[in-house]
Structure formats: structure tokens, C-alpha cells
C-alpha positions in Angstrom: 0.0 0.0 0.0 1.3 3.4 -0.9 0.9 5.7 2.2 0.6 9.0 0.3 -2.3 7.9 -1.8 -5.3 8.8 0.3 -8.0 8.2 -2.3 -8.2 6.2 -5.6 -11.3 7.0 -7.5 -12.7 5.7 -10.8 -14.9 8.4 -12.4 -15.2 8.9 -16.2 -15.5 12.6 -15.6 -12.1 12.8 -13.9 -11.6 16.3 -12.5 -15.0 17.9 -12.1 -17.1 19.7 -9.5 -17.5 16.8 -7.0 -13.9 15.8 -7.2 -12.7 19.4 -6.9 -15.0 20.7 -4.2 -15.8 17.6 -2.1 -13.3 14.8 -2.5 -10.1 16.9 -2.7 -11.2 18.7 0.5 -12.1 15.5 2.3 -8.6 14.1 1.9 -6.8 17.5 1.9 -5.4 16.7 -1.5 -2.1 18.2 -2.4 -1.8 16.4 -5.7 -4.2 14.9 -8.2 -2.8 12.2 -10.5 -4.9 11.4 -13.5 -3.9 8.0 -14.9 -5.0 7.4 -18.5 -2.9 6.5 -21.5 -4.9 8.5 -24.1 -5.0 11.7 -22.0 -1.2 11.4 -21.3 -0.6 11.7 -25.0 -3.1 14.6 -25.5 -1.3 17.8 -24.2 -4.3 20.0 -24.9 -6.8 17.9 -22.9 -4.2 17.2 -20.2 -3.8 21.0 -19.8 -7.6 21.4 -19.4 -7.6 19.0 -16.5 -4.6 20.8 -14.9 -6.5 24.1 -15.2 -9.7 22.5 -13.7 -7.9 21.7 -10.4 -8.2 24.1 -7.5 -5.4 26.6 -6.9 -2.6 25.0 -4.9 -3.2 21.4 -6.0 -0.7 20.0 -8.4 -1.9 17.8 -11.2 -0.1 15.1 -13.1 -1.5 13.3 -16.1 0.3 10.0 -16.6 0.1 6.9 -18.6 -0.5 3.7 -16.6 3.2 2.6 -17.1 4.5 6.0 -16.0 2.3 6.0 -13.0 3.5 2.6 -12.0 7.2 3.6 -12.4 6.6 6.7 -10.2 4.7 4.8 -7.6 7.4 2.1 -7.4 10.0 4.8 -7.1 8.3 6.3 -4.1 6.9 9.4 -5.6 3.6 9.0 -3.8 4.8 7.6 -0.5 4.1 10.8 1.4 1.6 13.6 1.1 -2.1 13.5 0.3 -2.5 12.2 -3.2 -5.8 11.7 -5.1 -5.5 9.2 -8.0 -8.2 9.3 -10.7 -8.9 6.6 -13.3 -11.3 7.2 -16.2 -12.4 3.6 -16.2 -12.3 0.3 -14.3 -10.0 -1.4 -16.9 -7.2 1.2 -16.3 -7.4 0.7 -12.5 -7.4 -3.1 -12.9 -4.3 -3.0 -15.2 -2.4 -0.9 -12.7 -3.4 -3.3 -9.9 -2.2 -6.2 -12.0 1.1 -4.3 -12.6 1.7 -4.7 -8.9 0.4 -1.4 -7.4 -1.6 -2.1 -4.3 -4.3 0.3 -3.2 -5.9 0.4 0.2 -9.2 1.5 -1.2 -10.7 2.0 -4.6 -13.8 4.1 -4.9 -16.1 3.9 -7.9 -17.7 7.3 -8.3 -19.1 7.9 -11.7 -19.7 5.4 -14.5 -22.2 5.9 -17.3 -25.2 3.7 -18.0 -26.2 2.0 -21.2 -24.9 -1.0 -23.0 -26.5 -3.5 -20.6 -25.2 -1.9 -17.5 -27.3 -1.8 -14.4 -27.5 1.0 -11.8 -26.0 0.1 -8.4 -26.3 3.6 -6.9 -27.5 6.8 -8.6 -24.9 7.8 -11.2 -23.0 4.5 -11.2 -23.8 1.6 -13.4 -21.9 -1.6 -14.0 -22.2 -4.8 -16.0 -20.8 -8.3 -15.4 -17.4 -7.5 -16.9 -17.1 -4.4 -14.7 -18.0 -6.5 -11.6 -15.4 -9.1 -12.6 -12.7 -6.5 -13.1 -13.5 -4.8 -9.8 -13.3 -8.2 -8.1 -9.8 -8.6 -9.5 -8.9 -5.2 -7.9 -10.4 -6.3 -4.6 -8.5 -9.6 -4.7 -5.2 -7.5 -4.5 -6.3 -6.3 -1.0 -8.2 -3.1 -1.9 -11.6 -2.3 -0.4 -13.8 -1.6 -3.4 -16.8 0.7 -2.8 -19.3 2.8 -4.7 -19.9 6.3 -3.5 -20.7 9.5 -5.6 -20.3 12.1 -2.8 -18.9 12.0 0.7 -22.3 12.6 2.2 -23.7 9.4 0.7 -23.2 6.0 2.2 -20.7 3.6 0.7 -21.9 0.5 -1.1 -19.5 -2.5 -1.0 -18.6 -4.3 -4.1 -20.2 -7.5 -2.7 -23.6 -5.7 -2.3 -23.3 -4.1 -5.7 -22.6 -7.5 -7.3 -25.8 -8.8 -5.7 -27.7 -5.8 -7.0 -26.7 -6.6 -10.6 -27.2 -10.3 -10.2 -23.6 -11.5 -10.9 
């Protein structure tokens, strides 16, 4: 487990109002790390996410491989770091590359394509549930929570809701 990483969140919106106003304050974030291969190659879009962060919070936009290298090198061993993934697959890949997270929070996943709602604003399908189970098997507590005021839903309860 990497001590400086205070929150790992999967949210297709990445840096947006809830992350900026609620979650970054909840953990007193000093740094936000967006992990996404596509964004890491798109300087224009990466700059938009950097500008969306509150003043005083540093933002890094990294590929999965670069994030793993920096994490293994101890870059996130201290401080208050918020790690954001755009999708479940990216988080699963990083976990399979050996990065262990204490907790992974699913915060915003769109509906459609056979996905079923587990809490308002978060929908998953069987594949998502299986991928999240892989993450949980690495020792991470996987929960669903849109805002800090709402109760957490465990992965086990979410799986029961979608009938996996």
C-alpha cells in the first residue's frame, strides 16, 4: 500500500465539480494524479484537467506505465494524493502491474450497454464486476460512492444488485 495515496477514484468525468469541491477537500489533497494512456498523449486535454484543479493542488496526467514507475520509485509515499482513473480497466491494469491500493472508490460510470445501476450515477455490468473483483483480490476495499455525504456501497452488495 502506498501511504501518500489517500483516495483512488474511478470516475469517467475525472476532475469535475464533485472531485474538486468535495473529495479533494475530504482528503486535503495536495496532488491529483490522472492515470490514462490516451490523456497522457493529448497535451491540450491534459492542460484542461490541470486548469480544472483548485489553486494550490498540483496535477499530473500520466500513462499507466509512467504512474506505476513513479509509484514504485516512491513518488507517492508521502503527502495527500488523489489518484483518478477514467475507467475500471485502467485501475485493474495498474493493480495487475503490482500497485496495491488500500481502497478503490467507484464514483461515476455511465449507464447503457447493458449496465445496471448500483447507486445513482453509477452503473456496472458483469465485466465491470469481474474487473473490480480482480482489484479487490489484491487487497483493496472496493466501494461505490458518488459524494462523501452518501453511504458507501460495498462491491459485494453491488454485485448482488446486478445479479452477478
